[in-house]
C-alpha positions as CSV (number, residue, x, y, z in Angstrom):
1,X,-40.1,24.0,278.8
2,X,-38.2,23.0,275.7
3,X,-40.4,23.3,272.7
4,X,-39.7,20.8,269.8
5,X,-36.1,20.2,270.6
6,X,-33.7,19.1,267.9
7,X,-30.7,17.3,269.2
8,X,-27.7,16.8,267.0
9,X,-24.8,14.6,267.9
10,X,-21.4,14.2,266.2
11,X,-19.7,11.0,267.4
12,X,-16.9,8.7,266.3
13,X,-16.3,5.0,267.0
14,X,-14.9,1.8,265.5
15,X,-17.2,-0.7,263.7
16,X,-17.0,-3.0,266.7
17,X,-17.8,-0.3,269.1
18,X,-20.8,0.7,266.9
19,X,-22.1,-2.8,266.9
20,X,-21.7,-3.1,270.7
21,X,-23.4,0.2,271.3
22,X,-26.5,-0.1,269.1
23,X,-29.1,-2.6,270.2
24,X,-30.9,-4.8,267.7
25,X,-34.2,-3.1,268.6
26,X,-32.9,0.1,267.1
27,X,-33.5,-1.2,263.6
28,X,-37.2,-1.5,263.9
29,X,-37.8,1.4,266.3
30,X,-36.8,4.1,263.8
31,X,-33.5,5.2,265.4
32,X,-31.3,4.0,262.6
33,X,-33.3,6.1,260.0
34,X,-32.5,9.2,262.0
35,X,-28.7,8.6,261.9
36,X,-26.3,9.5,259.1
37,X,-23.4,7.0,259.4
38,X,-20.3,8.4,257.8
39,X,-18.0,5.5,257.1
40,X,-15.0,4.6,255.1
41,X,-13.9,1.1,254.2
42,X,-10.2,1.8,254.2
43,X,-8.1,4.5,255.8
44,X,-6.9,6.8,253.0
45,X,-4.2,8.5,255.0
46,X,-1.6,7.6,257.5
47,X,0.4,10.1,259.5
48,X,2.9,8.7,262.0
49,X,3.5,12.0,263.7
50,X,0.6,14.4,263.2
51,X,1.4,18.1,263.8
52,X,-0.9,20.5,265.4
53,X,-0.2,23.8,263.7
54,X,-3.8,25.1,263.1
55,X,-4.3,27.4,266.0
56,X,-5.5,30.2,263.7
57,X,-7.9,27.8,262.0
58,X,-9.2,26.6,265.3
59,X,-9.8,30.1,266.6
60,X,-11.6,31.0,263.3
61,X,-13.8,27.9,263.7
62,X,-14.7,28.9,267.2
63,X,-15.6,32.4,266.1
64,X,-17.7,31.1,263.2
65,X,-19.6,28.7,265.5
66,X,-20.3,31.6,267.9
67,X,-21.8,33.5,265.0
68,X,-23.9,30.5,264.0
69,X,-25.2,30.4,267.5
70,X,-26.6,33.9,267.0
71,X,-28.8,33.0,264.0
72,X,-32.5,33.3,264.8
73,X,-35.7,32.8,262.9
74,X,-37.3,30.3,260.6
75,X,-35.4,28.8,257.7
76,X,-36.9,29.6,254.4
77,X,-36.2,29.0,250.7
78,X,-35.1,31.4,248.0
79,X,-37.5,31.3,245.0
80,X,-34.9,29.5,243.0
81,X,-34.3,27.0,245.8
82,X,-38.0,26.2,246.0
83,X,-38.0,25.2,242.3
84,X,-34.8,23.2,242.7
85,X,-36.1,21.3,245.8
86,X,-39.5,20.5,244.3
87,X,-37.8,19.2,241.2
88,X,-35.4,17.1,243.3
89,X,-38.2,15.8,245.6
90,X,-40.6,14.9,242.8
91,X,-38.1,13.5,240.4
92,X,-37.4,10.5,242.7
93,X,-33.9,11.6,243.7
94,X,-35.2,11.8,247.3
95,X,-35.0,8.0,247.4
96,X,-31.7,6.3,247.6
97,X,-31.4,3.5,245.0
98,X,-30.6,0.5,247.1
99,X,-31.9,-3.0,247.8
100,X,-30.5,-2.9,251.4
101,X,-33.4,-3.3,253.8
102,X,-31.3,-1.8,256.6
103,X,-31.5,1.6,254.8
104,X,-35.3,1.7,254.5
105,X,-35.7,3.9,257.6
106,X,-33.0,6.2,256.4
107,X,-34.5,6.4,252.9
108,X,-37.8,7.6,254.3
109,X,-36.0,10.5,256.0
110,X,-33.4,11.2,253.3
111,X,-35.0,14.5,252.2
112,X,-35.0,15.7,255.8
113,X,-31.3,14.9,256.2
114,X,-30.5,16.8,253.0
115,X,-32.4,19.9,254.3
116,X,-30.5,19.7,257.6
117,X,-27.2,19.6,255.7
118,X,-28.3,22.5,253.5
119,X,-29.2,24.6,256.6
120,X,-25.7,24.1,258.1
121,X,-24.1,24.8,254.7
122,X,-26.1,28.0,254.2
123,X,-25.1,29.2,257.6
124,X,-21.4,28.7,256.6
125,X,-21.9,30.5,253.3
126,X,-23.5,33.7,254.4
127,X,-24.9,33.4,257.9
128,X,-28.4,33.3,256.5
129,X,-31.6,31.4,257.2
130,X,-32.6,31.5,253.5
131,X,-31.7,28.3,251.7
132,X,-30.0,28.8,248.3
133,X,-29.7,26.4,245.4
134,X,-26.0,26.2,246.0
135,X,-26.6,24.9,249.6
136,X,-29.1,22.4,248.4
137,X,-26.9,21.1,245.6
138,X,-23.9,20.8,248.0
139,X,-26.0,19.1,250.6
140,X,-27.1,16.6,248.0
141,X,-23.5,16.0,246.9
142,X,-22.6,15.4,250.6
143,X,-25.4,12.9,250.9
144,X,-24.4,11.0,247.8
145,X,-20.8,10.7,249.1
146,X,-21.9,9.7,252.5
147,X,-24.2,7.0,251.2
148,X,-21.5,5.2,249.3
149,X,-20.5,3.2,252.4
150,X,-23.4,3.8,254.8
151,X,-24.7,0.3,254.3
152,X,-21.4,-1.1,255.7
153,X,-22.1,0.5,259.1
154,X,-25.5,-1.2,259.2
155,X,-24.1,-4.5,258.2
156,X,-21.5,-4.3,261.0
157,X,-24.4,-3.9,263.5
158,X,-26.5,-6.6,261.9
159,X,-23.6,-9.1,261.9
160,X,-22.9,-8.4,265.5
161,X,-26.6,-8.9,266.4
162,X,-26.7,-12.2,264.5
163,X,-23.4,-13.4,266.0
164,X,-24.5,-12.5,269.5
165,X,-27.8,-14.3,269.0
166,X,-26.0,-17.3,267.6
167,X,-23.6,-17.3,270.6
168,X,-26.6,-17.2,273.0
169,X,-28.2,-20.1,271.2
170,X,-25.0,-22.1,271.4
171,X,-24.6,-21.3,275.1
172,X,-28.2,-22.4,275.8
173,X,-27.7,-25.7,274.0
174,X,-24.4,-26.4,275.7
175,X,-26.0,-25.9,279.1
176,X,-28.7,-28.5,278.5
């Protein structure tokens, strides 16, 4: 038996692919709040002939991931990290400042997303299961950067759902 599984997924797609892949029911069912959408409005780089010269880096990454796989035990906080996290949590920074209704589910889980980022970061820093202030601060910075354009991913899906519904209505009217 698998006890309390935690599945993580890293995926990539286009905005159109995203809107085709996510059903409208996902908005109200809680799925969208459990997803961190990393988006960019415009491509910031263009490389006509990318070169693959990172064999050493790739091998190092594989070795690091193998070491991460050996981590065991519960994740805890250093004393300093407890204070930092409590201050962050109770100061209201755990809530994203937005009027976008589509981010409501995400907002209620924002603190959990930050802790997950911090756990991954801590593993990269020192292969430890004890969260540090540095890991929490860096995780928060990553969240802030990610959230800049996150709403645009939701809007793509919403627009697709609305346009598909509109098309269905028009099709029904035209068949009468």
